[in-house]
C-alpha positions, 0 to 999 in steps of 0.5 A: 396811283392805283396802277403803281400800287404793287410797286409802291407796296414793294417799295414800302416793304423795302423802306421798312427794312431801313432800320439803320444807315445801310448804304446798299438799302439806301442805294436800292431805294434810290435806284427804284425811285429813279427807275419808277419816276412816273410813280413819284407821287405814290413813292413820296406818299410811301416815304411820308407814311414811313416817316410818320410810323417809323421808330424815331431811330429810323427817321434820320435814315429816311431823311437820307432817302428823301434827299437821295430820291429827290436828287435822282428825280431831278437828274431824270 
């Protein structure tokens, strides 16, 4: 997990920018997760932390990310 720390910090920062239903941001986060499948556990942890700490209005967009990322990982 430590080897992915820098990437996950960038991913979490991008995730924090998801404050409304933005297809470009969702696509970027999905693509980053798909390209970095070895960091899946760390990415999932970052998403989980975001769900716990995000404003209530951002949680539905995060659910979209969860579905999108899972589909991307299944395709890898």
